[in-house]
C-alpha positions in Angstrom: 12.3 1.9 -0.5 12.4 -0.3 2.6 12.0 2.7 4.9 9.0 3.9 2.8 7.5 0.4 3.1 7.7 0.3 6.9 6.6 3.9 7.3 3.5 3.4 5.1 2.7 0.1 7.0 2.9 1.9 10.3 0.7 4.8 9.1 -1.9 2.4 7.8 -2.1 0.4 11.1 -2.2 3.6 13.1 -5.0 5.1 11.0 -7.1 2.0 10.7 -6.9 0.8 14.3 -9.6 3.1 15.7 -11.9 2.3 12.8 -11.6 -1.4 13.5 -11.9 -1.4 17.3 -15.6 -2.3 17.2 -15.2 -5.1 14.6 -13.4 -8.5 14.4 -9.8 -7.4 13.5 -6.6 -9.2 13.0 -3.1 -8.5 11.7 -1.0 -10.8 9.3 2.7 -10.7 8.7 4.6 -13.2 6.5 7.6 -14.2 4.5 7.8 -16.0 1.1 8.8 -15.8 -2.5 7.5 -13.9 -5.5 7.7 -13.9 -9.3 7.4 -10.8 -11.5 6.6 -10.9 -15.2 8.0 -7.6 -16.5 10.3 -7.4 -19.5 11.8 -10.8 -18.8 9.4 -13.1 -17.1 10.8 -15.7 -14.6 14.3 -14.3 -14.9 15.5 -16.6 -12.2 13.3 -19.6 -12.7 10.1 -19.8 -10.6 11.1 -17.5 -7.8 12.5 -14.0 -8.5 13.0 -12.9 -4.9 12.1 -12.7 -1.3 8.7 -11.3 -0.4 7.9 -9.7 2.9 4.3 -8.6 3.7 1.9 -7.4 6.3 -1.8 -6.7 6.3 -4.6 -5.3 8.5 -7.8 -7.4 8.2 -11.3 -6.8 9.6 -14.8 -8.2 9.2 -18.0 -6.3 9.1 -21.1 -8.6 9.0 -20.3 -11.1 6.2 -17.8 -9.0 4.3 -14.0 -9.1 4.9 -11.7 -6.1 4.3 -7.9 -6.1 4.0 -5.2 -3.4 3.6 -2.0 -5.1 2.5 1.6 -4.0 1.9 4.2 -6.2 0.3 7.8 -5.7 -0.6 9.7 -8.0 -2.8 13.5 -7.9 -3.4 15.6 -9.9 -5.8 18.0 -12.3 -4.4 21.4 -12.6 -6.2 24.1 -15.1 -5.4 27.6 -15.0 -6.8 27.5 -12.4 -9.6 25.4 -9.2 -9.3 23.1 -7.6 -11.9 22.6 -3.9 -11.2 20.1 -2.5 -10.4 18.4 -5.1 -8.2 14.8 -5.7 -9.2 12.1 -5.1 -6.6 8.4 -4.5 -6.2 6.2 -2.7 -3.8 2.4 -3.5 -3.6 0.0 -1.4 -1.5 -3.7 -2.5 -1.9 -7.1 -2.2 -0.4 -9.2 -5.4 -0.8 -12.7 -6.7 -0.2 -13.8 -10.3 -0.1 -15.7 -13.2 1.3 -14.7 -15.7 3.9 -15.4 -19.3 4.8 -14.8 -21.1 8.0 -14.8 -24.6 9.3 -13.9 -25.2 12.9 -10.4 -23.9 13.3 -9.8 -23.3 9.5 -10.6 -20.0 7.8 -10.3 -19.3 4.1 -10.7 -15.8 2.6 -10.8 -14.7 -1.0 -10.1 -11.0 -1.8 -9.9 -8.6 -4.7 -9.7 -4.8 -4.9 -7.6 -1.9 -6.1 -4.0 -1.2 -5.5 -0.7 0.3 -6.5 2.2 -1.7 -7.9 5.6 0.0 -8.2 9.2 -1.0 -8.3 12.5 -1.2 -10.2 13.4 -3.5 -13.1 16.4 -3.7 -15.4 16.3 -2.1 -18.9 18.9 -2.2 -21.6 22.3 -3.8 -21.0 25.1 -1.3 -20.4 28.3 -3.2 -19.4 29.9 -6.2 -17.6 33.0 -6.4 -15.4 35.6 -8.9 -16.7 35.8 -10.9 -13.5 34.7 -14.5 -12.7 31.7 -13.2 -10.6 31.7 -9.7 -12.2 28.8 -7.3 -12.0 26.5 -6.6 -14.9 25.0 -3.1 -15.3 21.7 -2.3 -16.9 19.6 0.8 -17.2 17.4 1.4 -14.2 13.7 1.3 -15.2 11.1 2.3 -12.6 7.5 1.5 -13.0 4.3 2.7 -11.2 0.8 1.4 -12.1 -2.6 0.8 -10.7 -3.2 -2.8 -10.1 -6.0 -5.3 -9.5 -4.8 -7.3 -6.5 -5.9 -10.8 -5.8 -5.5 -12.7 -2.5 -6.4 -16.1 -1.3 -5.7 -16.7 2.4 -5.9 -20.0 4.4 -5.4 -19.7 8.2 -5.4 -22.3 10.9 -6.4 -20.9 14.3 -4.0 -22.3 16.9 -5.9 -20.3 19.6 -8.5 -17.6 19.6 -6.0 -14.8 19.1 -3.2 -16.6 17.1 -3.1 -18.4 13.8 -0.7 -19.6 11.1 -1.4 -19.9 7.4 -0.6 -19.4 3.8 -1.3 -16.5 1.5 -1.4 -16.9 -2.3 -1.3 -13.3 -3.7 -0.8 -11.4 -6.8 -1.4 -8.2 -8.7 -2.3 -7.6 -12.3 -1.6 -4.4 -14.3 -1.9 -3.5 -18.0 1.9 -3.9 -18.4 2.9 -6.7 -16.1 1.9 -8.9 -13.1 3.4 -10.5 -10.0 2.4 -13.5 -7.9 3.7 -14.8 -4.6 3.3 -17.4 -1.9 3.8 -16.4 1.7 3.8 -18.2 5.0 2.1 -16.0 7.6 1.3 -15.5 11.2 -2.0 -13.9 12.2 -2.6 -12.1 15.5 -6.0 -10.7 16.7 -9.6 -11.9 16.5 -8.9 -15.0 14.4 -12.0 -17.0 15.2 
């Protein structure tokens, strides 16, 4: 799944780069946490796992466009529940942006794909202090309505740091996350 994530991200960047050469374009990459509301919402409290994401962004006149890819994996300490839960989000978004001096805010929505693995019915548990628990492996795949709110502070003309608040809504479930990001490209 991780290999697929990086392969798709590379392909998206490679395909989109010539299209964006004439426009204001920048790339984001970030790290944060996510929560997924599948069968058992908030199974680990507020944060279900680690979220890694990247996006290609460009502006054409007053409209902003974004292609994003996010991968979230469950973090387990001590005992292990198998399979590990994970999500993969691939989305195309369109939105509006607002700027004030060195601060830029963008709000996006669009259409995307949300897929991943979650745990189904309980199967068994090892009889050790930190024993493994085994569950049925449930995969899901669904069209999603992605949401994204991005706040970026331009440190220089070509570099910025910021926060992404993102999510995805499907008929069966939803996920949300918060990510610290780095932006490189035509930020201002």
